[in-house]
DRENFIGU-785835 format. One record per residue (C-alpha): residue number from 1; residue in one letter; x, y, z. Coordinates in nm, 3 decimals. Example, Ala and Ser with C-alpha at 12.3 -4.5 7.8 and 13.67 -1.06 7.14 Angstrom:
2
(1 "A" (1.230 -0.450 0.780))
(2 "S" (1.367 -0.106 0.714))
END
This chain:
354
(1 "M" (12.232 9.665 11.198))
(2 "T" (11.938 9.880 11.302))
(3 "I" (11.604 9.959 11.137))
(4 "P" (11.618 10.308 10.984))
(5 "T" (11.341 10.545 11.078))
(6 "E" (11.258 10.883 10.925))
(7 "P" (10.999 11.154 10.963))
(8 "I" (10.798 11.245 10.650))
(9 "G" (10.809 11.620 10.667))
(10 "S" (10.564 11.867 10.811))
(11 "I" (10.513 11.939 11.178))
(12 "P" (10.248 12.175 11.317))
(13 "R" (10.369 12.531 11.345))
(14 "P" (10.395 12.680 11.701))
(15 "P" (10.091 12.891 11.802))
(16 "A" (10.301 13.207 11.781))
(17 "L" (10.387 13.133 11.419))
(18 "Q" (10.029 13.056 11.340))
(19 "A" (9.925 13.391 11.476))
(20 "A" (10.204 13.558 11.285))
(21 "L" (10.091 13.399 10.959))
(22 "A" (9.740 13.545 11.013))
(23 "E" (9.885 13.889 11.092))
(24 "H" (10.105 13.873 10.778))
(25 "A" (9.810 13.780 10.564))
(26 "Q" (9.627 14.091 10.701))
(27 "G" (9.924 14.307 10.629))
(28 "R" (9.999 14.375 10.989))
(29 "L" (10.332 14.187 11.002))
(30 "S" (10.636 14.249 10.775))
(31 "D" (10.798 13.992 10.559))
(32 "A" (11.116 14.018 10.765))
(33 "D" (10.943 13.962 11.092))
(34 "L" (10.759 13.656 10.953))
(35 "T" (11.080 13.518 10.816))
(36 "R" (11.251 13.558 11.160))
(37 "L" (10.966 13.373 11.335))
(38 "Q" (10.981 13.095 11.076))
(39 "E" (11.345 13.045 11.131))
(40 "E" (11.305 13.039 11.505))
(41 "A" (11.040 12.769 11.465))
(42 "T" (11.270 12.578 11.226))
(43 "A" (11.558 12.586 11.479))
(44 "E" (11.324 12.468 11.760))
(45 "T" (11.186 12.186 11.544))
(46 "L" (11.532 12.061 11.462))
(47 "A" (11.642 12.080 11.825))
(48 "R" (11.338 11.885 11.950))
(49 "L" (11.390 11.607 11.692))
(50 "A" (11.756 11.586 11.789))
(51 "E" (11.652 11.564 12.156))
(52 "L" (11.424 11.271 12.078))
(53 "G" (11.710 11.097 11.910))
(54 "S" (11.589 11.117 11.546))
(55 "P" (11.870 10.978 11.330))
(56 "L" (11.753 11.209 11.045))
(57 "V" (11.591 11.550 11.105))
(58 "V" (11.357 11.771 10.905))
(59 "D" (11.278 12.137 10.929))
(60 "G" (10.903 12.058 10.974))
(61 "E" (10.815 12.278 10.672))
(62 "Q" (10.786 12.570 10.916))
(63 "A" (10.842 12.817 10.630))
(64 "K" (10.645 12.653 10.355))
(65 "P" (10.295 12.779 10.273))
(66 "S" (10.219 12.414 10.193))
(67 "F" (10.403 12.100 10.085))
(68 "V" (10.278 12.145 9.723))
(69 "T" (10.276 12.520 9.650))
(70 "Y" (10.614 12.634 9.781))
(71 "P" (10.761 12.670 9.423))
(72 "L" (10.478 12.905 9.323))
(73 "S" (10.526 13.189 9.576))
(74 "G" (10.555 13.504 9.368))
(75 "L" (10.457 13.345 9.037))
(76 "G" (10.241 13.589 8.855))
(77 "A" (10.089 13.378 8.575))
(78 "L" (9.842 13.204 8.797))
(79 "D" (9.461 13.196 8.832))
(80 "P" (9.360 13.089 9.184))
(81 "H" (9.065 12.874 9.044))
(82 "G" (9.240 12.550 8.945))
(83 "A" (9.196 12.188 9.034))
(84 "V" (8.989 12.109 9.339))
(85 "I" (9.078 11.835 9.582))
(86 "P" (8.787 11.717 9.789))
(87 "F" (8.843 11.552 10.129))
(88 "E" (8.624 11.299 10.299))
(89 "D" (8.497 11.544 10.564))
(90 "G" (8.369 11.780 10.297))
(91 "H" (8.642 12.045 10.298))
(92 "T" (8.845 12.109 9.988))
(93 "R" (9.180 12.240 9.878))
(94 "Q" (9.221 12.417 9.548))
(95 "L" (9.533 12.445 9.339))
(96 "P" (9.594 12.746 9.122))
(97 "C" (9.578 12.726 8.740))
(98 "L" (9.862 12.831 8.508))
(99 "T" (9.774 13.115 8.266))
(100 "G" (10.103 13.160 8.080))
(101 "G" (10.456 13.039 8.045))
(102 "P" (10.736 12.971 8.061))
(103 "F" (10.690 12.787 8.396))
(104 "R" (10.972 12.843 8.645))
(105 "Y" (10.998 12.762 9.013))
(106 "Q" (11.012 13.083 9.223))
(107 "V" (11.144 12.913 9.535))
(108 "N" (11.361 12.602 9.542))
(109 "A" (11.356 12.357 9.836))
(110 "A" (11.730 12.402 9.887))
(111 "E" (11.657 12.739 10.033))
(112 "Y" (11.478 12.566 10.319))
(113 "L" (11.759 12.319 10.356))
(114 "R" (12.029 12.591 10.376))
(115 "T" (11.825 12.758 10.655))
(116 "A" (11.798 12.431 10.846))
(117 "R" (12.169 12.364 10.808))
(118 "R" (12.246 12.681 11.009))
(119 "H" (12.073 12.516 11.302))
(120 "T" (12.189 12.157 11.312))
(121 "D" (12.476 11.930 11.229))
(122 "R" (12.253 11.620 11.202))
(123 "P" (12.175 11.455 10.873))
(124 "I" (11.881 11.638 10.717))
(125 "K" (11.598 11.501 10.497))
(126 "Q" (11.438 11.754 10.254))
(127 "A" (11.092 11.701 10.107))
(128 "V" (11.012 11.830 9.760))
(129 "I" (10.694 11.820 9.560))
(130 "A" (10.680 11.562 9.283))
(131 "P" (10.648 11.709 8.939))
(132 "S" (10.333 11.506 8.885))
(133 "A" (10.149 11.720 9.138))
(134 "L" (10.252 12.041 8.965))
(135 "S" (10.146 11.901 8.627))
(136 "L" (9.791 11.958 8.754))
(137 "L" (9.850 12.329 8.721))
(138 "Y" (9.811 12.320 8.349))
(139 "P" (9.445 12.393 8.243))
(140 "A" (9.217 12.169 8.036))
(141 "E" (9.221 12.422 7.757))
(142 "P" (9.562 12.480 7.597))
(143 "I" (9.740 12.806 7.683))
(144 "D" (9.790 13.019 7.372))
(145 "G" (10.157 13.012 7.282))
(146 "Y" (10.253 12.764 7.555))
(147 "P" (10.140 12.406 7.474))
(148 "R" (10.123 12.139 7.738))
(149 "E" (10.418 11.954 7.596))
(150 "T" (10.635 12.259 7.640))
(151 "F" (10.505 12.310 7.998))
(152 "L" (10.584 11.949 8.089))
(153 "S" (10.944 11.985 7.951))
(154 "D" (10.988 12.303 8.153))
(155 "L" (10.843 12.130 8.460))
(156 "A" (11.071 11.839 8.432))
(157 "H" (11.376 12.069 8.411))
(158 "E" (11.264 12.270 8.716))
(159 "A" (11.180 11.953 8.924))
(160 "E" (11.526 11.806 8.841))
(161 "A" (11.691 12.136 8.948))
(162 "D" (11.486 12.140 9.271))
(163 "I" (11.603 11.787 9.364))
(164 "R" (11.956 11.835 9.251))
(165 "G" (11.988 12.159 9.442))
(166 "C" (11.897 11.975 9.764))
(167 "L" (12.152 11.700 9.690))
(168 "D" (12.418 11.957 9.620))
(169 "A" (12.338 12.143 9.935))
(170 "G" (12.403 11.832 10.140))
(171 "A" (12.065 11.665 10.194))
(172 "D" (12.115 11.322 10.326))
(173 "R" (11.777 11.222 10.171))
(174 "V" (11.545 11.390 9.928))
(175 "Q" (11.181 11.275 9.939))
(176 "L" (10.927 11.340 9.655))
(177 "D" (10.584 11.397 9.798))
(178 "F" (10.341 11.192 9.572))
(179 "T" (10.006 11.201 9.750))
(180 "E" (9.835 11.264 9.414))
(181 "G" (9.930 10.904 9.313))
(182 "R" (9.653 10.736 9.501))
(183 "L" (9.411 11.034 9.440))
(184 "S" (9.469 10.981 9.060))
(185 "L" (9.287 10.657 9.071))
(186 "K" (8.987 10.828 9.222))
(187 "L" (8.997 11.100 8.957))
(188 "D" (9.055 10.845 8.679))
(189 "P" (8.987 10.480 8.769))
(190 "S" (9.121 10.373 8.425))
(191 "G" (9.471 10.434 8.559))
(192 "A" (9.575 10.650 8.255))
(193 "L" (9.636 10.960 8.475))
(194 "L" (9.851 10.751 8.715))
(195 "D" (10.052 10.617 8.419))
(196 "D" (10.112 10.982 8.310))
(197 "F" (10.221 11.070 8.657))
(198 "I" (10.461 10.779 8.677))
(199 "A" (10.608 10.855 8.330))
(200 "L" (10.670 11.224 8.428))
(201 "N" (10.825 11.139 8.764))
(202 "N" (11.048 10.879 8.602))
(203 "E" (11.154 11.126 8.330))
(204 "V" (11.292 11.338 8.615))
(205 "L" (11.429 11.049 8.840))
(206 "G" (11.596 10.893 8.533))
(207 "R" (11.829 11.192 8.518))
(208 "F" (12.002 11.089 8.835))
(209 "S" (12.279 10.828 8.876))
(210 "E" (12.220 10.503 9.071))
(211 "T" (12.424 10.650 9.356))
(212 "E" (12.205 10.960 9.369))
(213 "R" (11.886 10.762 9.344))
(214 "A" (11.990 10.575 9.656))
(215 "R" (11.935 10.907 9.833))
(216 "L" (11.603 10.972 9.673))
(217 "G" (11.264 10.854 9.791))
(218 "V" (10.901 10.877 9.708))
(219 "H" (10.616 10.915 9.969))
(220 "T" (10.261 10.799 9.912))
(221 "C" (9.958 10.850 10.133))
(222 "P" (9.579 10.914 10.090))
(223 "G" (9.625 11.274 10.202))
(224 "G" (9.613 11.405 10.554))
(225 "D" (9.465 11.752 10.606))
(226 "Q" (9.245 11.878 10.891))
(227 "D" (9.225 11.520 11.017))
(228 "S" (9.071 11.390 10.687))
(229 "T" (9.197 11.209 10.379))
(230 "H" (9.113 11.247 10.005))
(231 "S" (9.166 10.884 9.884))
(232 "L" (9.167 10.636 10.171))
(233 "D" (8.887 10.451 9.995))
(234 "V" (9.112 10.382 9.687))
(235 "D" (9.250 10.029 9.692))
(236 "Y" (9.625 10.024 9.727))
(237 "A" (9.634 9.731 9.491))
(238 "G" (9.578 9.969 9.203))
(239 "L" (9.864 10.195 9.308))
(240 "L" (10.148 9.996 9.450))
(241 "P" (10.260 9.794 9.142))
(242 "K" (10.284 10.126 8.955))
(243 "L" (10.452 10.306 9.245))
(244 "F" (10.736 10.055 9.253))
(245 "Q" (10.816 10.132 8.892))
(246 "L" (10.954 10.464 9.003))
(247 "K" (11.331 10.498 8.979))
(248 "A" (11.398 10.573 9.347))
(249 "G" (11.587 10.392 9.620))
(250 "N" (11.344 10.452 9.897))
(251 "F" (10.959 10.428 9.931))
(252 "Y" (10.762 10.579 10.216))
(253 "I" (10.424 10.404 10.239))
(254 "Q" (10.127 10.505 10.469))
(255 "L" (10.024 10.192 10.651))
(256 "A" (9.917 10.265 11.016))
(257 "G" (9.590 10.414 10.903))
(258 "E" (9.497 10.121 10.678))
(259 "A" (9.216 9.886 10.760))
(260 "E" (9.402 9.579 10.632))
(261 "P" (9.774 9.642 10.679))
(262 "E" (9.880 9.284 10.629))
(263 "R" (9.708 9.270 10.290))
(264 "V" (9.901 9.579 10.186))
(265 "L" (10.225 9.426 10.318))
(266 "R" (10.162 9.123 10.095))
(267 "I" (10.127 9.354 9.794))
(268 "I" (10.447 9.530 9.883))
(269 "A" (10.629 9.196 9.916))
(270 "D" (10.525 9.102 9.561))
(271 "Q" (10.673 9.425 9.424))
(272 "L" (10.998 9.431 9.606))
(273 "R" (11.317 9.445 9.401))
(274 "P" (11.679 9.448 9.509))
(275 "G" (11.837 9.771 9.612))
(276 "I" (11.533 9.954 9.754))
(277 "R" (11.417 10.013 10.105))
(278 "V" (11.044 10.037 10.205))
(279 "F" (10.966 10.262 10.503))
(280 "I" (10.627 10.158 10.648))
(281 "G" (10.408 10.405 10.830))
(282 "V" (10.373 10.312 11.199))
(283 "T" (10.205 10.624 11.338))
(284 "D" (9.885 10.784 11.210))
(285 "P" (9.892 11.163 11.211))
(286 "I" (9.514 11.211 11.191))
(287 "D" (9.440 10.972 11.483))
(288 "P" (9.439 11.176 11.807))
(289 "A" (9.549 10.866 12.002))
(290 "V" (9.920 10.848 12.056))
(291 "E" (10.058 10.509 11.965))
(292 "T" (10.254 10.323 12.236))
(293 "P" (10.613 10.207 12.159))
(294 "E" (10.475 9.850 12.193))
(295 "Q" (10.203 9.910 11.925))
(296 "V" (10.474 10.049 11.697))
(297 "R" (10.698 9.749 11.775))
(298 "D" (10.421 9.511 11.680))
(299 "R" (10.354 9.692 11.353))
(300 "V" (10.722 9.668 11.260))
(301 "L" (10.739 9.298 11.351))
(302 "L" (10.433 9.233 11.129))
(303 "A" (10.607 9.412 10.844))
(304 "A" (10.923 9.209 10.895))
(305 "R" (10.725 8.893 10.823))
(306 "H" (10.676 9.021 10.466))
(307 "I" (10.968 9.252 10.404))
(308 "P" (11.333 9.146 10.452))
(309 "V" (11.464 9.343 10.748))
(310 "E" (11.761 9.472 10.536))
(311 "Q" (11.504 9.645 10.315))
(312 "L" (11.277 9.766 10.598))
(313 "G" (11.243 10.107 10.754))
(314 "T" (10.972 10.300 10.947))
(315 "C" (10.817 10.644 10.906))
(316 "D" (10.508 10.834 11.002))
(317 "D" (10.212 10.782 10.768))
(318 "C" (10.212 11.135 10.648))
(319 "G" (10.313 11.489 10.740))
(320 "F" (10.143 11.622 11.050))
(321 "S" (10.046 11.964 10.900))
(322 "P" (10.114 11.982 10.529))
(323 "F" (9.926 12.306 10.486))
(324 "A" (10.038 12.601 10.701))
(325 "D" (9.684 12.681 10.815))
(326 "D" (9.602 12.333 10.937))
(327 "T" (9.573 12.338 11.315))
(328 "S" (9.383 12.007 11.367))
(329 "T" (9.685 11.833 11.511))
(330 "S" (9.889 11.990 11.795))
(331 "R" (10.257 12.033 11.787))
(332 "E" (10.298 11.835 12.110))
(333 "L" (10.087 11.550 11.976))
(334 "A" (10.310 11.536 11.674))
(335 "F" (10.627 11.506 11.875))
(336 "A" (10.470 11.246 12.103))
(337 "K" (10.386 11.033 11.798))
(338 "I" (10.743 11.079 11.661))
(339 "D" (10.880 10.971 12.003))
(340 "A" (10.661 10.658 11.994))
(341 "R" (10.789 10.573 11.642))
(342 "L" (11.149 10.608 11.754))
(343 "R" (11.108 10.407 12.066))
(344 "G" (10.893 10.141 11.903))
(345 "T" (11.133 10.095 11.610))
(346 "A" (11.419 10.039 11.860))
(347 "L" (11.208 9.781 12.045))
(348 "A" (11.143 9.601 11.722))
(349 "A" (11.512 9.600 11.630))
(350 "E" (11.585 9.454 11.970))
(351 "A" (11.320 9.187 11.927))
(352 "L" (11.462 9.094 11.593))
(353 "G" (11.815 9.061 11.741))
(354 "L" (11.960 9.358 11.542))
END
């Protein structure tokens, strides 16, 4: 037996692709040329992960505008002035706001998966956005002729199709990105918003069989954009008991960037149930220092004191560049940290006699 280890999703785009994105935004590069460069970056990302020995590979989200907004590309019924997400360093991200219905995904994640499959025969993990994040698109004032209840029903249907499409296209693992879980407790300390998020996500996850849910996972983190977070100050104790109510077989939990990792591990241990695996973050994407394999090993061994090894895995804390315009972390730094995760997890497995 070994300790499974998986990337979370995004990897910084190559400088040439970053330049191409800027040219495309200014109308100086065609859609076809941008698509070609995105696919080249995808192929190179997959090849480098394979060279490092990653058991599961990802496309690095080279073609996504962001981890959250990919389903919206081309959707007309949007106002750009929606919910604002503030980060600790003062910068913000803003979601668009829905102005009409019915709500339909314009892009499904399986499209990215099929592109990746052309360039690798390795098992592929595909990240999708959790429906709870997209529920924030609906405005505070009801949309005339399109009530919130109808929107949520449409959203659940679209999210199910997004996940199922990835499974049908051969994804070894499908990961729901749920960074808004921790953030919800900052927006609404009562926990009512988090309860709504959990209920919506479970409405979707509950439509899958036990066998299918073994291939599904949920990722939580306090955000990671431009080397800043949006909810690291929110106590995990408020989130984790609710998180583990989700009907998924795998949980990816940011931990390397936590001030009190052993306290978090004790909370996780109290919430464990049979049949799930917990992947703990062992590298911090917003820390410019590259972890050594020995540091990673020690983090895994600490986790193994609280989580049975047969239910333990490792991951990076978060994606390295969840928004396409984020250049705060270099591509080479990201791959160095991934290499440390892979080597350190192997050292831990050896130390545990696996």
